[in-house]
C-alpha positions as CSV (number, residue, x, y, z in Angstrom):
1,M,0.0,0.0,0.0
2,E,1.1,3.6,-0.6
3,A,2.4,5.2,2.6
4,A,2.6,8.9,3.4
5,N,5.9,10.5,2.5
6,P,7.4,12.7,5.3
7,S,8.2,15.4,2.7
8,S,4.9,15.2,0.9
9,S,2.7,18.3,0.4
10,Q,-0.6,19.0,2.0
11,C,-3.1,16.2,1.7
12,S,-6.5,16.6,0.0
13,Y,-10.0,15.8,1.2
14,E,-10.0,12.9,-1.3
15,D,-6.8,11.4,0.3
16,Y,-8.4,11.3,3.8
17,K,-11.6,9.9,2.3
18,E,-9.7,7.2,0.5
19,T,-8.1,6.0,3.7
20,A,-11.4,6.2,5.7
21,D,-13.3,4.3,3.0
22,W,-10.6,1.6,2.9
23,L,-11.0,1.1,6.7
24,L,-14.8,1.2,6.6
25,N,-14.9,-1.5,3.9
26,R,-12.7,-3.8,6.1
27,T,-14.4,-3.6,9.4
28,K,-18.0,-3.6,10.7
29,Q,-17.0,-1.4,13.6
30,R,-18.3,2.2,13.4
31,P,-16.3,4.0,16.2
32,K,-17.6,7.0,18.0
33,V,-14.5,7.3,20.2
34,A,-10.9,7.5,19.0
35,I,-7.9,7.1,21.4
36,I,-4.4,8.2,20.5
37,C,-1.9,6.4,22.7
38,G,1.3,8.0,23.7
39,S,4.7,6.4,24.6
40,G,4.2,3.2,26.4
41,L,0.4,3.7,26.7
42,G,-0.6,1.3,23.8
43,G,-2.0,-1.1,26.4
44,L,-5.2,0.8,26.2
45,A,-5.9,-1.0,23.0
46,D,-5.6,-4.4,24.7
47,L,-8.8,-3.6,26.6
48,L,-10.8,-3.6,23.4
49,E,-13.1,-6.6,22.6
50,E,-14.1,-8.0,19.2
51,K,-10.9,-6.4,17.8
52,T,-9.9,-5.8,14.2
53,V,-6.3,-4.8,13.8
54,F,-4.6,-3.0,10.9
55,K,-0.8,-2.3,10.7
56,Y,-0.1,1.2,9.7
57,E,2.0,0.0,6.8
58,D,-1.0,-1.7,5.3
59,I,-3.3,1.3,5.4
60,P,-3.4,3.5,2.3
61,R,-1.6,6.8,2.8
62,F,-1.1,6.2,6.5
63,P,2.3,7.2,8.0
64,T,4.3,4.7,10.1
65,S,5.6,5.1,13.6
66,T,9.4,4.7,14.3
67,V,9.6,5.4,18.1
68,Q,10.2,2.8,20.8
69,G,7.0,2.2,22.8
70,H,4.7,2.8,19.7
71,A,3.4,-0.5,18.2
72,G,2.3,1.0,15.0
73,Q,-1.2,-0.4,14.5
74,L,-4.8,0.8,14.4
75,V,-7.1,-1.3,16.5
76,F,-10.9,-1.3,16.2
77,G,-13.1,-2.8,18.9
78,K,-15.5,-2.3,21.7
79,L,-14.7,-0.9,25.2
80,N,-17.6,-1.3,27.7
81,G,-20.0,-1.5,24.8
82,C,-18.7,1.6,23.1
83,E,-17.2,1.2,19.6
84,C,-13.7,2.7,19.6
85,V,-10.6,2.9,17.4
86,C,-7.3,3.1,19.1
87,M,-3.9,4.2,17.7
88,Q,-1.1,2.1,19.2
89,G,1.6,4.7,18.4
90,R,1.4,8.2,17.1
91,F,3.5,10.2,14.7
92,H,5.8,13.1,15.6
93,F,7.3,16.1,13.9
94,Y,10.8,15.0,15.0
95,E,10.5,11.8,13.0
96,G,10.8,13.9,9.8
97,Y,7.1,14.1,9.0
98,N,5.6,17.4,8.1
99,I,3.0,18.7,10.4
100,Q,0.1,17.7,8.1
101,T,1.3,14.1,8.0
102,V,1.6,14.0,11.8
103,T,-2.1,14.8,12.1
104,Y,-3.3,12.7,9.1
105,P,-5.2,10.1,11.3
106,V,-7.4,12.7,13.0
107,R,-9.3,13.7,9.8
108,V,-9.6,10.1,8.9
109,F,-11.2,9.5,12.3
110,Y,-13.6,12.4,11.6
111,L,-14.7,10.8,8.3
112,L,-15.1,7.5,10.1
113,G,-17.8,9.2,12.2
114,V,-15.8,9.6,15.4
115,S,-17.3,12.3,17.7
116,T,-14.9,12.1,20.7
117,L,-11.1,12.1,20.6
118,I,-9.0,11.1,23.6
119,V,-5.3,11.9,23.4
120,T,-2.7,10.6,25.8
121,N,0.9,11.3,26.2
122,A,4.0,11.0,28.4
123,A,5.2,14.3,29.6
124,G,7.8,16.0,31.8
125,G,6.5,17.8,34.9
126,L,7.2,21.5,35.0
127,N,4.9,22.3,37.9
128,D,6.8,21.9,41.2
129,T,3.7,20.4,42.9
130,Y,3.5,17.5,40.5
131,S,5.0,14.1,41.2
132,V,6.2,11.4,38.9
133,G,3.3,9.2,38.1
134,D,0.7,11.9,38.3
135,I,-2.0,12.1,35.6
136,M,-2.6,15.6,34.3
137,L,-5.9,16.5,32.8
138,I,-5.1,18.9,30.0
139,K,-7.2,22.1,30.3
140,D,-5.2,24.1,27.7
141,H,-2.0,24.1,25.7
142,I,0.9,26.2,24.4
143,N,1.7,25.5,20.8
144,M,5.4,26.5,20.5
145,P,5.9,25.1,17.0
146,G,2.8,27.1,16.0
147,F,4.6,30.2,17.2
148,A,7.2,29.4,14.5
149,G,4.7,28.8,11.8
150,Q,4.4,25.0,12.1
151,N,0.6,24.8,12.4
152,P,-1.2,21.9,10.7
153,L,-3.9,24.3,9.4
154,C,-1.4,26.4,7.4
155,G,-2.0,26.2,3.6
156,H,-5.3,25.7,1.7
157,N,-8.4,25.4,3.9
158,D,-11.0,22.9,2.9
159,E,-14.4,24.1,4.2
160,R,-15.6,20.5,4.1
161,F,-13.6,20.1,7.3
162,G,-13.8,23.5,8.9
163,V,-13.5,27.2,8.9
164,R,-10.3,29.2,8.0
165,F,-9.9,30.6,11.5
166,P,-11.1,28.1,14.1
167,C,-11.4,29.1,17.8
168,M,-9.0,27.3,20.2
169,S,-10.1,28.8,23.6
170,D,-12.4,25.7,24.1
171,A,-10.0,23.1,22.7
172,Y,-10.3,20.7,25.6
173,D,-13.9,19.9,26.3
174,R,-15.1,21.3,29.7
175,D,-17.8,18.6,30.2
176,L,-15.4,15.8,29.5
177,R,-12.9,17.3,32.0
178,A,-15.6,17.5,34.7
179,L,-16.6,13.9,33.9
180,T,-13.0,12.8,34.2
181,R,-12.5,14.4,37.6
182,K,-15.7,12.8,38.8
183,T,-14.6,9.4,37.5
184,A,-11.2,9.7,39.0
185,K,-12.7,10.5,42.4
186,E,-14.9,7.4,42.1
187,L,-11.8,5.2,41.4
188,G,-9.9,6.8,44.3
189,Y,-7.4,8.4,41.8
190,D,-8.1,12.0,42.7
191,S,-4.9,12.1,44.9
192,F,-2.7,11.8,41.7
193,L,-5.0,13.6,39.2
194,Q,-3.8,17.1,38.3
195,E,-5.2,19.6,35.9
196,G,-3.0,22.0,33.9
197,V,-1.5,23.4,30.8
198,Y,0.5,21.2,28.3
199,C,3.3,22.8,26.2
200,M,4.5,21.2,23.0
201,L,8.1,21.5,21.8
202,A,9.2,19.9,18.5
203,G,11.9,17.6,20.0
204,P,13.6,15.2,19.8
205,T,16.0,16.8,22.4
206,Y,14.7,17.1,25.9
207,E,14.6,20.7,27.2
208,T,17.5,22.7,28.5
209,I,17.4,24.1,32.0
210,A,16.9,27.6,30.6
211,E,14.0,26.4,28.4
212,C,12.3,24.7,31.4
213,K,12.5,27.9,33.4
214,L,11.1,29.9,30.5
215,L,8.1,27.4,30.1
216,Q,7.4,27.6,33.8
217,R,7.1,31.4,33.5
218,L,4.8,31.0,30.5
219,G,2.4,29.0,32.7
220,A,3.1,25.5,31.4
221,D,2.6,22.7,33.9
222,A,3.9,19.8,31.6
223,V,6.0,19.6,28.4
224,G,6.1,17.0,25.7
225,M,6.6,16.5,21.9
226,S,3.2,15.6,20.6
227,T,-0.6,16.0,21.1
228,V,-1.1,19.7,20.2
229,P,-1.2,19.3,16.4
230,E,-3.7,16.5,16.7
231,V,-5.9,18.6,19.0
232,V,-5.7,21.6,16.6
233,V,-6.9,19.5,13.7
234,A,-9.6,17.8,15.8
235,R,-11.1,21.1,16.9
236,H,-11.0,22.4,13.3
237,C,-13.1,19.4,12.1
238,G,-16.8,20.2,12.0
239,T,-16.6,24.0,12.4
240,R,-19.0,25.8,10.1
241,A,-18.8,29.3,8.6
242,Q,-22.5,29.5,7.8
243,E,-25.6,28.3,9.5
244,D,-27.2,27.0,6.2
245,V,-24.5,24.3,5.7
246,A,-24.3,21.0,7.4
247,P,-24.9,21.1,11.2
248,D,-22.0,21.4,13.6
249,R,-20.3,18.1,14.3
250,R,-17.2,19.1,16.1
251,L,-14.9,16.6,17.6
252,R,-14.8,16.8,21.4
253,V,-11.3,16.4,22.8
254,L,-10.0,15.0,26.1
255,G,-6.3,15.2,26.8
256,L,-4.4,13.2,29.5
257,S,-0.7,13.5,30.2
258,L,1.2,11.0,32.3
259,I,3.9,12.8,34.2
260,T,6.9,10.4,33.7
261,N,9.7,12.6,34.9
262,K,10.3,16.0,36.6
263,V,12.2,18.4,34.4
264,V,15.6,19.5,35.6
265,T,15.8,23.2,36.7
266,D,18.9,23.1,38.8
267,Y,22.3,23.5,37.2
268,E,23.9,21.5,40.1
269,S,21.6,18.5,39.5
270,N,23.0,15.3,38.0
271,E,19.6,14.1,36.9
272,K,19.0,13.6,33.1
273,A,15.8,12.9,31.2
274,N,15.8,9.8,29.1
275,H,13.3,7.7,27.1
276,T,14.0,4.5,29.0
277,E,12.9,6.1,32.3
278,V,9.8,7.5,30.6
279,L,8.7,4.0,29.5
280,K,9.4,2.6,33.0
281,T,7.3,5.2,34.7
282,T,4.5,4.6,32.2
283,E,4.5,0.9,33.0
284,R,4.0,1.6,36.7
285,R,0.9,3.8,36.1
286,T,-0.6,2.1,33.1
287,Q,-3.2,0.2,34.9
288,E,-4.7,3.2,36.6
289,L,-4.7,5.2,33.4
290,Q,-6.4,2.3,31.6
291,N,-9.0,2.0,34.3
292,L,-9.7,5.7,34.2
293,V,-10.2,5.8,30.4
294,S,-12.3,2.6,30.4
295,R,-14.6,3.8,33.2
296,L,-14.9,7.2,31.4
297,I,-15.8,5.7,28.0
298,A,-18.6,3.7,29.7
299,K,-20.2,7.0,30.7
300,L,-20.0,8.7,27.3
């Protein structure tokens, strides 16, 4: 099958539809919830029942994941009776893909009929009150690559997806956040559930001490190398410029960051961030994160 080229130009509506139609013709599942799994969090897909699995490399125009901890497959199935599709592994700007390719699956999900997108990631804790292993409910983000012109909505705007200038002040659904807090309390997880602002940097290098201090002053509580582009595209989907066109069918977004390490802000410290430690921390908290998402989906 034809795979996406990291250096390819902007994709067309027909490209996304080709991929969506290919998937719809090969599974009876019609997902309403899509879950994008971050580093080491692919175990969420193992909870699905009646699964149909597609390797990224077999899906027309789909990119492939190259990062350790990302299995590289799309899993359809049911979770607590809700039809879902789960990405075991996402795509990153630092892998060499352009920003449109990184976000390619989101518009495919939209054309599949998905109405809720759950994005998860592993992140470094910037907030001094956070502990390793905390789960941060994302209430807002800082799009640093976007400041430099790397926004997935740059280029031609296709009104079949959304308007030219979409609003991002409500990027993370307020009702879903409230439901998550309630669910966490029911599970006894409220002691390690935080709520804060996620900042995306392009990577693949971890942050310098000076950069961490700057991000703290900007109001960021956690930092990572993903998520924001997918959220931007998701919130663009379904926006309408006129009331006489198709009714609003915007994707609702819920974001969850697993705090896998505390960033280094002391020049005398010997601590160093590394991907192996990120994956180890993820393993320790995976069960709770899976329980939270599973219980939450049952309520949607």
